[in-house]
N, C-alpha and C positions, 0 to 999 in steps of 0.2 A: 506494498500499500504507500505509493507516494502522499504525501501529505505536501511538497512542494507546490509553490502556484508558479503556474505558468506567466512568460512575460502577457498575455494577452490577458490572464486573469489576475496580473498585478495594475494592469491597466486599467482594466474595469473597477477594480477596488478602487483605486485613486479616484476614478468620477465617481464612485458612489459615496463616497468620503467627502467628495466637494461640493455636492448636491445637497446631503443633511445640512456641511457646515455654511450653506448660502442659506438653507429652505426653512430649517426646524424652530421656528418660534422658542424666541429662549424664553418666555416665560413656561411655555409646555415644556420643555428641556426640564425646568427647574422645579416643575411642580410633579413630573412623570421620576424625576430622580430623587424627592425626596421621598417619594413612596404616597402623593396625595391620589384620593380618589377622581378621575378625570369627569365632568359632566359631558351629558351625553349631543351635547354641540360641538365642546372640543373634538370629542372622540369622530364625531361625520365631519367636522372642518378638516381634521388630519388626516380623516382618509378622503378626501377629497380633494386635498392637495396631494395624496403620496399619485393618487388616482392619473390627475392630470399631468406626471410624470411618467405614468405605465410600471409604477412603483406596489399598485394596490396589491394587484391575482396575478404578484409574481411566480404562484408552484400552476398554473391554470396556461395550457397551451394555446399557442397561440390565432386558432381556429375563433376561440371564447374570447381575444381582447389579452392574453398572455403572453409577457414579451419575449416568450423563445428561449426561456434560461433554459442553462442545465443542472445539475445537483450541486455542482460547484460554485456558480455565479448566485445560486440562492442563499448557499452557507454564507456566501461570502458576502449576501448585503444584510442579509439579518445578523452580523457579527459586527458592521458595519454601522451598521440599523441600532444596536446597543449602546457598539460603543461610543453614541456620542447625544445618548441619551434619549432618543428618539424613541417612545411610544410603539408597541404594538400596533401596527394596523388591525383593533381589535371588530372582528366580525366572523361569528361561527357559518356566517350565508359560504365566505372566501375559504375557509380551514377547513369545515367540516358541509356543509349540504355543497357545495357549485363542487366537489369531485366525488360527491354521492350522482346528483343529476349526470355527469356525463357519461358514468358508466352504465347507471341504473336508469333514468330520465327517459322519460318522452322525448322526440322532436319537439315535441308543442311546448311540453315540459322546459326544456334547457332553453326555447325561443321566449317564454313567455315569465324565470325567474332569476333566468344567468345574465342577461344585461344589467338587470337591476339591482343586482348586487354589485356589479363590476363597476357601476355609477354610485355605489353607497347613494339609491335611494329608497331598498328597504332593508330591513334591518331583521334579522334572523335568530329567534331562542330558539332554545332546544328542550321536545317534552321528551323526556328518558325517565331519570327516577321520580318514582310513586313513594307515597311516605313506605308500602312495606317491600318496595321495590328499586333496593341501592344498584350495587355493586350488582346483586343477584337478577338483571334485569329479567330472567324468565318469565320469574314470577310479576311481573303488569298485571293488573288486574285493568284499567280503564277499555272499554269498548268501544267497539266503532259497529254498530249492524248497519248494513246495507237496506233502505229503503228509499224505492224507484231509482231513480238518481243520483242521490245524495248516499251518503255517512253517516248514521247517527250517532255521535263520540259523548259517550259518560261517563267519567271519572278524573282523576287529579294528579295533576303530578309537580313535585317539590322537590326545592335548589335550581329553579327554575334562570339562571344568572342572567340578568339584564332581560326579564320575560317587562316591566314596566316599562322599558323604551325599545321593545320590538315593536313594528305592527305584523310582522307572520311568525311559524310555526312550526320547524319539523317535530311529528311524533310519534312512537312506538303505541301503537294499539292490538288490542285482541282481535284479534274478528275470527276467530276457531278456538272454541273449549272443550273438544271432543277431542282432540287429538295434543301426540306432543307439546307442554310449553311452549317450546324454540318453534317451532311448527304451526303455532295459529293465531303467530305478531306479524301487522303490516306494517309496511312505513307511508307515513297519510302526511299530506303539506297543508297546513291551514291558513287561509290566507289572509284573514282579517282577526288579531287578536280584540280587537274590539264588538267583536259580533254579539249575537244576542245569546247567553247561556255562557257566556265564559266572563271569571271574576279571577281576578288578580291581588293575593294578600300577600304583603312585603313583609321579606323578612330578614328582620335586623341584626348579622354575624356579628359575632364577640368581639372584631374593631370597630365595632360600633355604624357602618356604614350598612345602607341599603344597594348589596348585589342582588341576593338573592328573594327568590318569590315560592308562592305556594300559587297550582291554578287552577282553577276547575272547573269542567265540564260537562254542565249542563243542559243536555239532548242540543246540540252544538252541531249544527246541518253544515259539510262539510260536500261537495260534490268530487262526485265517484271516481274524474278525468287525476283528480287529486294525487289518488295512489301511483305512488314509486313500485316500479317495477309487481309485480305479479303478488295475490292475496296468500299469507304464507311466506314471503320472503323478505319482512322482516326485518331478521334474526341474524341471515347472511350480509344483508346493507348495512346493519348497524355495528359486527363486526370490523366490517371494509372500512365507516367510518372513524369507529375507535380507533384504528393503526391510524389514522392522522391525529386524531386528536392528542393520542398519546404520546407520540414524539413530538409534537409540539408540545406539551407541557413540559418536558424534559426541559427547555429554555435554559443552555448552555449561556448564548450568547448572552442572555441577561444578565447569568450568574457572575461568569465573568466580569461585566460590569461595576456586580454587586460587590466582588471580590479586591478589584480596585480601588471603588470607595472605599472599604473598608480598611486598607491597608493607605487609603489618605488620610484619612478622620486615625488611624493610628499615629502617624506621622502628626496631623498638626495641634490634639488635644492630647491634654496636659489632666493629671489627679492627682493632687498635692502636690507641683510643680514638678511632676514625673509625666515624660509622656509617657503617652499609652503603646505604643514601639518598645519603651526602654521595659517594657515589663515583660521578663522571661516567660507566665504561663502566655500572653497575650498572642509573642511569636509564635509559640506552639500552636496554639490554633490554629494562626491565620496559617502558618504551614500547613498543617493538616489538612483543611480547609484545600488550602488550592493543589494536592497531592491529588485527594479526594477529585476538585473540578478536572483535573488533567486526566484521570482515569475515564470520570464520563464524556469528556472530549473526545478521547482516542474510539471510546466505544462510537459517538456519535459519528465519528470518519470511518469506522468502518458500514457504519448503516448506510452514509453518502455512500462509500464504495458502490453498496450492492446497488442501492437508487441507481448511481450514474451508469451503472451494468445494465439499467433497463429491469429488473428487478425490484417491485411494489413493497413498502412496507411489509413485515409482515411481524412473528413474535420476540424479534429484537427490539420492538417499540417499546413492549412489553420494561426489556433491561432498561432500556432509558427511562422509561419513567416513571420506576421505581428509583435509578441512582439518581436521577435529578432533582426530585421532590426532594429528596436524602437533602440534595447538597443544599435546595434552599433552603429549607430547614436550621439546615447547620449555620448557615451564614444569618438567616434571620437573628439564630441563636448568639451567634457570636456578637453580630450587632447589640442586641440585650447587654452580654455581659460587660463591653466593652463600655456602653451606656451607666454602667453603676445605678446609683438613686436617678439619677437623669429618667430611668427605663420607668418608672413606678408610675409614673400616670397612664393609664391603658387608654386615653382621649387626651389630642394632642390641643384642644380647649384651654387658654387660660397659661398654655407648659412658657415656664419660663426652665431657659438653659441652653449647650450652643446647638444651634439652629439644626447639626447633622445627626442628633436624637429626637429628633422631635415627631419621626412617626416609627418609632423602633418599636413600638411596644403594638401600634396598628399592625405593622407589619406582620411579626413575627405570631402575633395572636390568627391574621388570617392565613396566615403559612399552616397553621398547624393542619389545615383538611386539605393541603395539597396532595398528600398522600390517601386520602381518600377520593378527589372528587378524578373523574376520568377512571376511573377502575382502582381499587383500592390496591393500596401493595398486596396485602394478602394474595387476592383474586393472581395478581400481575405475577407471585410467586407462582401460582397453580397453572395459570398460563406459559410458562416459563418450563414448568414441568414435568407438562401434559405435553407442546409441542415443540421444544427444543432436546429434553432429555430424554422422553418416551416415553416418564411415568402416567399411571392414569392414578 
């Protein structure tokens, strides 16, 4: 595996680096670097700015508006985006639904939905987890019953990230109760999150922010042409989608930025007149985090090499998800340890202290969930045991 960039790739790297330097708004950069939650308007504005440069749907093929980059170029772009302090162009439509529609959607669905994802006109949320079906999606109970030309949906979804911002939802529903649980699941698109029968209730997470929601469906009618693929194909589609989500959740580029920021904080901040970096335990903690991150990055390189060879992400994405989220938690914990008593406030309101530590505890609290969302670490270990080691 050659990890050195070619001259052409180095030139591409410089182009991307220059674009972020010239176009990333400073206030957005600082807010992202501090770990503040961005507003809906800030996220959409940033998506549109990325889109104007052809930098939004970078993983999409050119026939759907993508830039026709190879896997290495996409990796370089994400690394430069993170190094610049820029937020991710957050969109479940881009990262998850888009690839699903390209692989399983009808021509009409591709024509209807993909352009509006690319233009940042639509905001999609994900209807997967339920109160009794999180990592065990096979036990989901939300029903979709065919009635004439519509499916009628009843049930509830939970942990729906940014469901209060979204105008559309892609959803796993049960269309058959008489077969094996996995075989009775279908994948359906809900066009309007303000439709009659849909109720969105906020969930304020432990970081004090409103990212999440519980969504209730009461006799919600959805046209049957919104079914993606065939009835009963939802489990296959869900697994395909989750390989893309888990690879993204690994967050190598952003963890590298966080580590660099931690090193800067350790060098610039003092405790009792002594620089944090001069503390032996702090240096050991930083060194261990850097070793773990290096291991993660090389695992990511191997996945990148497979992708460049034309192989889709497979069970290796579970390895990335396990190690990536462990590393995110390790770095957030290290920052809290460095903050000392400045980490006592769990929210930033009225915070007094070095600005570098203002959001340390909020970020730490939020990332406690990183080893759960996208499929818990325990479930990912089962995937690895079954798919890579051949265990049952």
